[in-house]
DSSP file (Angstrom, degrees, kcal/mol; ACC not computed):
  #  RESIDUE AA STRUCTURE BP1 BP2  ACC     N-H-->O    O-->H-N    N-H-->O    O-->H-N    TCO  KAPPA ALPHA  PHI   PSI    X-CA   Y-CA   Z-CA
    1    1 A M              0   0    0      0, 0.0     2,-0.4     0, 0.0     0, 0.0   0.000 360.0 360.0 360.0 131.8    0.0    0.0    0.0
    2    2 A T        -     0   0    0      2,-0.0     2,-0.5     0, 0.0     0, 0.0  -0.885 360.0-155.6-108.1 136.0    1.3    3.4   -0.9
    3    3 A V        -     0   0    0     -2,-0.4     2,-0.4     2,-0.0     0, 0.0  -0.958  11.0-174.6-111.8 125.5    0.2    6.5    1.0
    4    4 A L        +     0   0    0     -2,-0.5     2,-0.4     2,-0.0     7,-0.1  -0.959   5.2 175.7-117.4 135.8    0.5    9.9   -0.8
    5    5 A E        +     0   0    0     -2,-0.4     2,-0.3     5,-0.0    -2,-0.0  -1.000  28.9  79.2-140.6 141.9   -0.3   13.2    0.9
    6    6 A G  S    S-     0   0    0     -2,-0.4    -2,-0.0     4,-0.0     2,-0.0  -0.962  79.6 -33.1 157.5-167.8    0.0   16.8   -0.3
    7    7 A T     >  -     0   0    0     -2,-0.3     4,-2.5     1,-0.1     5,-0.2  -0.290  64.7-102.3 -70.9 165.9   -1.9   19.2   -2.4
    8    8 A W  H  > S+     0   0    0      1,-0.2     4,-3.1     2,-0.2     5,-0.2   0.895 123.9  52.0 -55.6 -41.2   -3.9   18.1   -5.4
    9    9 A E  H  > S+     0   0    0      1,-0.2     4,-1.0     2,-0.2    -1,-0.2   0.903 110.0  48.8 -66.3 -39.2   -1.2   19.2   -7.7
   10   10 A E  H  4 S+     0   0    0      2,-0.2     3,-0.4     1,-0.2     4,-0.2   0.919 115.5  43.4 -63.5 -44.9    1.5   17.3   -5.7
   11   11 A V  H >< S+     0   0    0     -4,-2.5     3,-2.2     1,-0.2    -2,-0.2   0.898 107.1  60.5 -68.4 -40.5   -0.6   14.1   -5.7
   12   12 A A  H >< S+     0   0    0     -4,-3.1     3,-1.8     1,-0.3    -1,-0.2   0.748  89.5  72.1 -61.1 -23.0   -1.6   14.5   -9.4
   13   13 A R  T 3< S+     0   0    0     -4,-1.0    -1,-0.3    -3,-0.4     4,-0.2   0.720  92.4  57.8 -58.9 -23.3    2.1   14.3  -10.3
   14   14 A H  T X> S+     0   0    0     -3,-2.2     4,-1.2    -4,-0.2     3,-0.5   0.331  73.3 109.4 -93.3   5.0    1.9   10.6   -9.4
   15   15 A A  H X> S+     0   0    0     -3,-1.8     4,-1.1     1,-0.2     3,-0.8   0.869  72.7  55.0 -51.3 -46.7   -0.9    9.9  -12.0
   16   16 A P  H 34 S+     0   0    0      0, 0.0     3,-0.3     0, 0.0    -1,-0.2   0.877 110.0  44.6 -61.4 -37.2    1.3    7.9  -14.4
   17   17 A E  H <4 S+     0   0    0     -3,-0.5    -2,-0.2     1,-0.2    -3,-0.1   0.675 116.6  47.8 -79.1 -14.3    2.4    5.4  -11.8
   18   18 A L  H X< S+     0   0    0     -4,-1.2     3,-2.4    -3,-0.8    -1,-0.2   0.515  79.6 127.9 -99.4  -8.2   -1.2    5.1  -10.4
   19   19 A A  T 3< S+     0   0    0     -4,-1.1     3,-0.1    -3,-0.3    -4,-0.0  -0.256  80.1  10.0 -55.5 130.3   -2.9    4.6  -13.8
   20   20 A G  T 3  S+     0   0    0      1,-0.3    -1,-0.3     0, 0.0     2,-0.3   0.346 105.0 113.4  84.4  -3.9   -5.1    1.5  -13.8
   21   21 A R  S <  S-     0   0    0     -3,-2.4     2,-0.3     1,-0.0    -1,-0.3  -0.671  73.5-108.6 -99.2 154.9   -4.8    1.0  -10.1
   22   22 A R        +     0   0    0     -2,-0.3     2,-0.3    -3,-0.1    -1,-0.0  -0.639  44.9 179.6 -78.8 137.4   -7.6    1.3   -7.5
   23   23 A V        -     0   0    0     -2,-0.3     2,-0.4     2,-0.0    -5,-0.0  -0.934  23.3-146.4-135.8 157.0   -7.1    4.4   -5.3
   24   24 A R        -     0   0    0     -2,-0.3     2,-0.5     2,-0.0    -2,-0.0  -0.996  14.6-163.2-124.2 132.0   -8.8    6.1   -2.4
   25   25 A L        -     0   0    0     -2,-0.4     2,-0.5     2,-0.0    -2,-0.0  -0.971   5.5-172.5-120.9 124.9   -8.8    9.8   -2.1
   26   26 A T        -     0   0    0     -2,-0.5     2,-0.6     2,-0.0    -2,-0.0  -0.969  16.5-145.0-116.3 122.8   -9.7   11.6    1.1
   27   27 A V        -     0   0    0     -2,-0.5     2,-0.2     1,-0.0    -2,-0.0  -0.774  20.0-144.8 -89.3 121.7   -9.9   15.4    0.9
   28   28 A L        -     0   0    0     -2,-0.6     2,-0.1     1,-0.1     3,-0.1  -0.569  14.4-113.9 -88.4 149.6   -8.7   16.9    4.2
   29   29 A E        -     0   0    0     -2,-0.2     2,-0.3     1,-0.1    -1,-0.1  -0.444  44.4 -91.5 -72.3 151.9  -10.1   20.0    5.8
   30   30 A E        -     0   0    0     -2,-0.1     2,-0.3     1,-0.1    -1,-0.1  -0.483  43.6-121.0 -66.4 130.6   -7.9   22.9    6.0
   31   31 A A        -     0   0    0     -2,-0.3    -1,-0.1    -3,-0.1     3,-0.1  -0.567  22.3-128.9 -76.0 130.2   -6.0   22.9    9.3
   32   32 A A        -     0   0    0     -2,-0.3     2,-0.1     1,-0.1    -1,-0.1  -0.545  33.5-101.0 -73.0 142.7   -6.6   26.0   11.4
   33   33 A P        -     0   0    0      0, 0.0    -1,-0.1     0, 0.0     0, 0.0  -0.423  41.9-106.5 -66.5 142.2   -3.4   27.7   12.5
   34   34 A A        -     0   0    0      1,-0.1     3,-0.1    -2,-0.1    -3,-0.0  -0.487  34.9-115.0 -69.3 135.4   -2.5   26.8   16.1
   35   35 A P        -     0   0    0      0, 0.0    -1,-0.1     0, 0.0     2,-0.0  -0.359  40.8 -93.9 -67.3 150.8   -3.1   29.7   18.5
   36   36 A P        -     0   0    0      0, 0.0     2,-1.7     0, 0.0     3,-0.2  -0.357  35.9-112.0 -67.5 147.8    0.0   31.0   20.1
   37   37 A N     >  -     0   0    0      1,-0.2     4,-2.4    -3,-0.1     3,-0.3  -0.613  37.9-178.6 -80.2  87.2    0.8   29.5   23.5
   38   38 A E  H  > S+     0   0    0     -2,-1.7     4,-2.6     1,-0.2     5,-0.2   0.843  75.7  56.2 -60.8 -38.2    0.2   32.6   25.6
   39   39 A G  H  > S+     0   0    0      1,-0.2     4,-1.9     2,-0.2    -1,-0.2   0.921 111.2  43.0 -59.5 -45.1    1.1   31.0   28.9
   40   40 A M  H  > S+     0   0    0     -3,-0.3     4,-2.4     2,-0.2    -2,-0.2   0.881 112.3  52.9 -72.2 -36.7    4.5   29.9   27.6
   41   41 A L  H  X S+     0   0    0     -4,-2.4     4,-2.0     2,-0.2    -2,-0.2   0.902 109.3  49.9 -60.0 -42.3    5.1   33.2   25.9
   42   42 A A  H  X S+     0   0    0     -4,-2.6     4,-2.4     2,-0.2    -2,-0.2   0.906 109.4  51.7 -63.3 -42.0    4.4   35.0   29.2
   43   43 A A  H  X S+     0   0    0     -4,-1.9     4,-2.4     1,-0.2    -2,-0.2   0.925 110.0  49.4 -62.3 -43.4    6.8   32.7   31.1
   44   44 A L  H  X S+     0   0    0     -4,-2.4     4,-2.4     1,-0.2    -1,-0.2   0.873 109.0  51.8 -65.7 -36.2    9.5   33.5   28.6
   45   45 A R  H  X S+     0   0    0     -4,-2.0     4,-2.4     2,-0.2    -1,-0.2   0.922 109.7  50.2 -63.8 -43.2    8.9   37.2   28.9
   46   46 A L  H  X S+     0   0    0     -4,-2.4     4,-2.5     2,-0.2    -2,-0.2   0.924 110.2  49.2 -62.0 -44.6    9.2   36.9   32.7
   47   47 A I  H  X S+     0   0    0     -4,-2.4     4,-1.7     1,-0.2    -1,-0.2   0.933 110.1  52.1 -60.6 -44.3   12.5   35.0   32.4
   48   48 A E  H  X S+     0   0    0     -4,-2.4     4,-0.9     1,-0.2    -1,-0.2   0.898 110.0  48.6 -57.6 -42.8   13.8   37.6   30.0
   49   49 A Q  H >< S+     0   0    0     -4,-2.4     3,-0.7     1,-0.2    -1,-0.2   0.915 111.0  49.7 -65.5 -42.5   12.9   40.4   32.5
   50   50 A R  H 3< S+     0   0    0     -4,-2.5    -1,-0.2     1,-0.2    -2,-0.2   0.788 108.3  54.7 -69.1 -26.7   14.6   38.5   35.4
   51   51 A Q  H >< S+     0   0    0     -4,-1.7     3,-1.9    -5,-0.2    -1,-0.2   0.679  81.4 110.5 -79.9 -17.2   17.7   38.0   33.3
   52   52 A Q  T << S+     0   0    0     -4,-0.9     3,-0.1    -3,-0.7    -3,-0.0  -0.333  85.9  13.3 -62.1 132.4   18.2   41.7   32.6
   53   53 A G  T 3  S+     0   0    0      1,-0.3    -1,-0.3    -2,-0.1     2,-0.2   0.343  93.4 133.7  86.1  -8.0   21.2   43.2   34.3
   54   54 A R    <   -     0   0    0     -3,-1.9    -1,-0.3     1,-0.1     2,-0.3  -0.554  62.3-113.0 -78.7 142.3   22.6   39.8   35.2
   55   55 A Q        -     0   0    0     -2,-0.2     2,-0.3    -3,-0.1    -1,-0.1  -0.533  29.5-134.4 -73.4 131.7   26.3   39.3   34.6
   56   56 A E        -     0   0    0     -2,-0.3     2,-0.3     0, 0.0    -1,-0.0  -0.684  18.2-156.9 -86.9 141.4   26.9   36.7   31.9
   57   57 A T        -     0   0    0     -2,-0.3     2,-0.2     2,-0.0     5,-0.0  -0.888  20.5-110.9-116.3 150.3   29.5   34.1   32.5
   58   58 A S    >   -     0   0    0     -2,-0.3     3,-1.6     1,-0.1     4,-0.2  -0.517  21.1-127.3 -76.1 146.0   31.5   32.1   30.0
   59   59 A S  G >  S+     0   0    0      1,-0.3     3,-1.0    -2,-0.2     4,-0.4   0.693 107.0  72.9 -68.3 -14.8   30.6   28.4   29.8
   60   60 A E  G 3  S+     0   0    0      1,-0.2     4,-0.3     2,-0.1    -1,-0.3   0.760  96.1  51.0 -66.2 -22.7   34.4   27.8   30.2
   61   61 A D  G <> S+     0   0    0     -3,-1.6     4,-2.9     1,-0.2     5,-0.3   0.468  81.4  97.2 -90.6  -2.7   34.0   28.9   33.8
   62   62 A T  H <> S+     0   0    0     -3,-1.0     4,-2.5    -4,-0.2     5,-0.2   0.912  83.6  46.5 -58.5 -48.7   31.2   26.5   34.6
   63   63 A Q  H  > S+     0   0    0     -4,-0.4     4,-2.3    -3,-0.2    -1,-0.2   0.919 115.3  47.0 -60.9 -44.6   33.2   23.7   36.2
   64   64 A R  H  > S+     0   0    0     -4,-0.3     4,-2.6     1,-0.2    -2,-0.2   0.920 112.1  50.1 -65.4 -44.2   35.3   26.2   38.3
   65   65 A L  H  X S+     0   0    0     -4,-2.9     4,-2.3     1,-0.2    -2,-0.2   0.898 112.0  47.5 -62.5 -41.0   32.1   28.1   39.5
   66   66 A L  H  X S+     0   0    0     -4,-2.5     4,-2.3    -5,-0.3    -1,-0.2   0.906 112.6  48.9 -65.6 -40.5   30.4   24.8   40.5
   67   67 A R  H  X S+     0   0    0     -4,-2.3     4,-1.7    -5,-0.2    -2,-0.2   0.909 111.4  49.5 -67.0 -41.0   33.5   23.6   42.3
   68   68 A D  H  <>S+     0   0    0     -4,-2.6     5,-2.5     2,-0.2     6,-0.3   0.906 111.7  49.4 -61.8 -42.4   33.8   27.0   44.2
   69   69 A A  H ><>S+     0   0    0     -4,-2.3     5,-1.5     4,-0.3     3,-1.3   0.916 111.9  47.8 -63.4 -41.7   30.1   26.9   45.2
   70   70 A R  H 3<5S+     0   0    0     -4,-2.3    -1,-0.2     1,-0.3    -2,-0.2   0.778 104.9  60.4 -70.3 -26.6   30.4   23.3   46.4
   71   71 A D  T 3<5S-     0   0    0     -4,-1.7    -1,-0.3    -5,-0.2    -2,-0.2   0.298 136.6 -77.2 -84.8   9.7   33.5   24.2   48.4
   72   72 A G  T X >S+     0   0    0     -3,-1.3     5,-2.2    -5,-0.1     3,-1.9   0.287 101.2 116.0 118.2 -10.4   31.6   26.8   50.4
   73   73 A G  G > <S+     0   0    0     -5,-2.5     3,-1.4     1,-0.3    -4,-0.3   0.814  73.1  61.4 -62.3 -29.4   31.3   29.7   48.1
   74   74 A M  G 3 <S+     0   0    0     -5,-1.5    -1,-0.3    -6,-0.3    -5,-0.1   0.631 105.7  48.9 -72.1  -8.5   27.5   29.4   48.0
   75   75 A Y  G < 5S-     0   0    0     -3,-1.9    -1,-0.3    -6,-0.2    -2,-0.2   0.224 125.3-100.3-110.8  10.3   27.6   30.1   51.7
   76   76 A G  T < 5S+     0   0    0     -3,-1.4     2,-0.2     1,-0.3    -3,-0.2   0.577  80.3 136.2  85.0   8.2   29.8   33.1   51.5
   77   77 A L      < -     0   0    0     -5,-2.2    -1,-0.3    -8,-0.1    -2,-0.2  -0.616  61.6-115.2 -89.3 149.0   32.9   31.1   52.5
   78   78 A D    >   -     0   0    0     -2,-0.2     3,-1.5     1,-0.1    -1,-0.0  -0.746  19.5-153.2 -83.4 119.4   36.3   31.5   50.7
   79   79 A P  T 3  S+     0   0    0      0, 0.0    -1,-0.1     0, 0.0    -2,-0.0   0.669  90.2  64.2 -70.4 -13.6   37.0   28.2   49.1
   80   80 A S  T 3         0   0    0      1,-0.2    -2,-0.0    -3,-0.0   -12,-0.0   0.570 360.0 360.0 -85.0  -8.4   40.7   28.8   49.2
   81   81 A E    <         0   0    0     -3,-1.5    -1,-0.2     0, 0.0    -3,-0.0   0.504 360.0 360.0 -79.6 360.0   40.8   28.8   53.1
């Protein structure tokens, strides 16, 4: 069984290979565009607002920053002590 889907023009291009064969054609309703996900967009806007003014760090420093935090830096302790 072969399944073809597309516009009429796209399906009609297969006419030579389908000549003489039994076919079934189902006309699909036009799909309505999906409404925007307002909840997710609002969450992204809130994240963007919270990120404003924050210092960006290089991903190269990630391991060092994590180790410093685990060594007491997250509690205000100097990890070198």
